[in-house]
C-alpha positions, 0 to 999 in steps of 0.5 A: 540323644536327649541331655535326660537321656545322657545324664541318665547314663552316666548315672548307671555307670557311676553306679556300677562304678560305686558297685565294683568299688564297694566290692572291693573295699566294703565301703559302701557310702564312699565308693557311690558317693565318689563314683558319682562325683567322678561319673557324673558331677564332672560335667559341672565343667560345662557351666564354667565353659558356659560362663565363660563364653556367654557370662552369667546370665544362664539359659538352659536351652542354650546350654543344652545346645551347647552353645557355649562352644559355638560362642567361643571356639574352645573347648575348655572341660577342665574335669574331663581327662584321662590324666585325672583318671591315671593319677587317681588310680596311681593313688589308689594303688599307692595307698596300702592301709588307708582304705577309704582313701583308696576306695575313694580314689578308685571310685572317682578314677572308674566313675570318670573313666566310665564317664570319658568312655561313654562321652568319647563314643557318644560325642561324635567329632571328639577323639580319645586323645581330645579327652586329654587336658594336656592335648586341648591345652597343646592346641589352646583349647581351640575347637578347630584343632581338637575335633575331627575335621567333619565335626569342625565344618559341622561346628562352622554350620551350626555357628552360622545358623546361630545369628544371635551369638556374638564371637570374633573370627 
């Protein structure tokens, strides 16, 4: 799937999260902004992975092909975590009278939930548990311990075919 289509689906799902939140708490601006942050801008963590692996010389081609993961052998994605959804939903339901905080928390959670569901469906090799920050941390963020064995074999082939990368085994 192209990066443009992938991002477009995240935007569409974020708009849906914004509509749902708006219908519940009648705050359209807060609902849509928070849903976009939770559903689209969560992907900003891919830049962290990129800069940690490849430094600050940015190459869109390398980035869109995920070469940062080939280089480092790690999957950090620090903003991708079911734990955040749970915490944000708890905040949304525990806050009684602060409707703005309730709307922000719920829209962030719903946008992120849709994002993670789509990523789980779309990204071959990444299971539901692979999108848990606790699970990834418990595996020291090592790709070989996070992705499926089949996906890791594909990873090794892709890494071998990318001789421009400098990595340690």
